[in-house]
Structures are given as structure tokens and as C-alpha cells.
C-alpha positions as CSV (number, residue, x, y, z in Angstrom):
1,M,126.8,113.9,117.5
2,E,129.2,112.1,119.8
3,E,129.2,115.0,122.2
4,S,125.4,115.1,122.2
5,I,125.2,111.4,123.0
6,L,127.7,111.7,125.9
7,Y,125.9,114.8,127.3
8,A,122.5,113.0,127.1
9,K,123.9,109.9,128.8
10,K,125.4,112.0,131.6
11,Y,122.3,114.1,132.0
12,L,120.0,111.1,132.4
13,E,122.5,109.4,134.8
14,D,122.4,112.6,136.9
15,I,118.6,112.7,137.0
16,L,118.6,109.0,138.1
17,S,121.2,109.7,140.8
18,F,118.9,112.4,142.1
19,F,116.4,109.7,142.9
20,G,119.1,107.5,144.5
21,L,119.7,105.3,141.5
22,N,123.3,105.1,140.5
23,T,123.4,103.0,137.4
24,E,125.1,103.0,134.0
25,V,123.0,104.2,131.1
26,H,123.7,102.5,127.8
27,A,123.7,105.1,125.0
28,T,123.7,104.5,121.2
29,N,122.8,106.4,118.1
30,E,120.5,105.0,115.5
31,E,119.2,107.1,112.5
32,D,119.7,110.5,114.3
33,V,118.0,109.2,117.5
34,I,119.9,109.0,120.7
35,E,118.9,105.7,122.3
36,L,119.3,105.7,126.1
37,S,118.7,102.4,127.8
38,V,118.4,102.0,131.6
39,P,118.9,98.5,132.9
40,S,116.3,96.8,135.1
41,T,116.4,98.0,138.8
42,H,114.1,98.0,141.8
43,M,112.8,101.3,140.6
44,N,111.4,100.2,137.2
45,G,107.7,100.9,138.0
46,F,108.6,104.4,139.3
47,L,110.8,105.2,136.3
48,I,108.3,103.9,133.7
49,G,105.3,105.5,135.3
50,Q,101.7,104.9,134.4
51,H,101.5,103.9,130.7
52,G,105.0,105.1,130.2
53,D,104.3,108.7,131.3
54,T,107.6,109.0,133.3
55,I,109.7,107.7,130.4
56,R,108.2,110.3,128.1
57,S,108.9,113.0,130.7
58,L,112.5,111.8,131.0
59,Q,112.9,111.9,127.2
60,Y,111.5,115.4,127.2
61,L,113.9,116.6,129.9
62,V,116.9,115.1,128.1
63,S,115.9,116.5,124.7
64,T,115.2,120.0,126.1
65,A,118.6,120.0,128.0
66,L,120.4,119.1,124.7
67,K,118.6,121.9,122.8
68,N,119.0,124.5,125.6
69,N,122.8,123.8,125.8
70,G,123.4,124.2,122.1
71,Y,124.1,120.5,121.3
72,E,123.2,119.1,117.9
73,H,119.5,118.5,118.4
74,C,118.1,115.2,117.6
75,R,115.4,112.9,118.9
76,V,115.9,111.1,122.2
77,N,114.5,107.7,123.1
78,V,114.7,106.6,126.7
79,D,113.8,102.9,127.6
80,I,113.6,101.5,131.1
81,A,114.2,97.8,131.5
82,D,113.2,97.2,127.8
83,Y,109.7,98.4,128.6
84,K,109.3,100.1,125.2
85,K,110.8,97.2,123.3
86,A,108.3,94.8,124.9
87,H,105.4,97.2,124.2
88,Q,106.5,97.5,120.5
89,E,106.6,93.8,120.2
90,R,103.1,93.3,121.8
91,L,101.7,96.1,119.5
92,A,103.3,94.5,116.4
93,E,101.6,91.2,117.3
94,Q,98.2,92.9,117.8
95,V,98.6,94.6,114.4
96,L,99.0,91.2,112.8
97,V,95.6,90.2,114.3
98,W,94.1,93.4,112.9
99,V,95.6,92.8,109.5
100,D,94.0,89.4,109.4
101,K,90.6,90.8,110.4
102,V,90.8,93.5,107.6
103,K,91.7,90.9,105.1
104,E,88.9,88.6,106.1
105,S,86.2,91.2,106.3
106,N,87.4,93.4,103.3
107,E,86.3,96.3,105.4
108,P,88.5,99.2,106.7
109,M,89.3,99.2,110.4
110,V,89.5,102.4,112.5
111,L,91.9,102.0,115.4
112,K,91.8,103.8,118.7
113,P,93.8,107.0,119.0
114,M,97.5,106.4,119.8
115,N,100.7,108.3,120.1
116,A,103.0,108.9,117.1
117,A,105.5,106.1,118.0
118,D,102.7,103.5,118.2
119,R,101.2,104.8,114.9
120,R,104.6,104.4,113.2
121,I,104.7,100.7,114.3
122,V,101.2,100.2,113.0
123,H,102.0,101.8,109.6
124,K,105.2,99.7,109.2
125,V,103.7,96.3,110.2
126,A,100.5,96.8,108.2
127,A,102.4,97.9,105.1
128,D,104.8,94.9,105.4
129,H,101.6,92.7,105.2
130,G,100.0,94.4,102.2
131,L,97.6,96.8,103.8
132,T,97.1,100.5,103.2
133,T,97.3,102.8,106.3
134,A,96.3,106.4,106.9
135,S,96.6,108.6,110.0
136,E,93.5,110.7,110.6
137,G,92.4,113.1,113.3
138,I,94.1,115.8,115.3
139,A,96.4,115.8,118.3
140,R,95.2,113.3,120.9
141,D,92.5,112.0,118.6
142,R,95.0,111.0,115.9
143,H,94.4,107.4,114.9
144,V,95.2,104.9,112.1
145,V,92.8,103.5,109.6
146,L,93.7,100.1,108.1
147,S,92.4,99.0,104.7
148,L,93.1,96.7,101.9
149,A,95.7,97.9,99.5
150,N,94.2,99.9,96.7
151,D,95.9,101.4,93.7
152,D,94.2,104.7,94.3
153,T,95.3,105.1,98.0
154,P,98.8,106.0,99.0
155,T,100.5,103.8,101.6
156,T,102.6,106.5,103.1
157,P,102.0,107.4,106.8
158,E,101.0,111.0,107.5
159,E,103.2,111.5,110.6
């Protein structure tokens, strides 16, 4: 695993240097996920991309490079200037608002489609506050339904 982390770190640093950004990437391993963190620079907007599209592309490139070069394959998470961390915190706060609405209305709430990482956050925060969650839909239309905890309904996310 250590070799995979070092390779992923070096590979991302090489990509960044191609764009003229020579910076140290911080690399860690948490639960079989290689976490690569790029510090804040003058290129944050470019590296993050619209709605984080460039970050996801960088993750894909690093993950594919690991796989194609025979390294122990695991998930890769790239974060630029703590963009993802801030996004996760904002989403968790919004989930708390939704939890309160569901508890007040006693009605299920269907959320807008979101990516797997965001759905994972919704499942966790909602479950921590006593709601049942379920992922429904296919591909880009996959979304979470929040409802009051019910003995008949499982609380496990369908990721």
C-alpha cells in the first residue's frame, strides 16, 4: 500500500507540474482510500473546475495510472485547497435542515440527484439523527429519500 501512495503522490505532482504548479502534495491512507491533498495556490479555480469536475478528473487519472501500472488498487480522493472538505461540511449542515423538515412534517423527502460521495454523507448524517434513508434511481438520476425511522424499513444505504 505504501508504494501505491508514493506512486499516486508523485503522479499527481507530475500532472500539476505540467501545468506549471510545483507544489508538495500531502498523501495519507484512510480506510483503503489514498487521500491526496493539494494546498491552496493561485490555480485553485482551474484545478477544482466547475462543480469539482477537474478534481474528479484528476482522481480518475491517478486511479487509472495506479491500476494500469499494477499497483495495489484502491480508491483515490483528491482535494484541492480543502474544497471537498468544505463542500462536505456545507452538505452536512443542509442535511440537518432536511432532517428537521422531515421530523416536523412526518412526510418522506425526495432529494435531488447527487453523486455517490454526497449520497454517502446524506445517509450518514440522516442516520445519526434517527432517519431512515434509501437511494433510489439509476445512474445520474440516483437520489436519496429521507423518511422517519420505521421498524419495517432498513437503514442501510444502497451504494
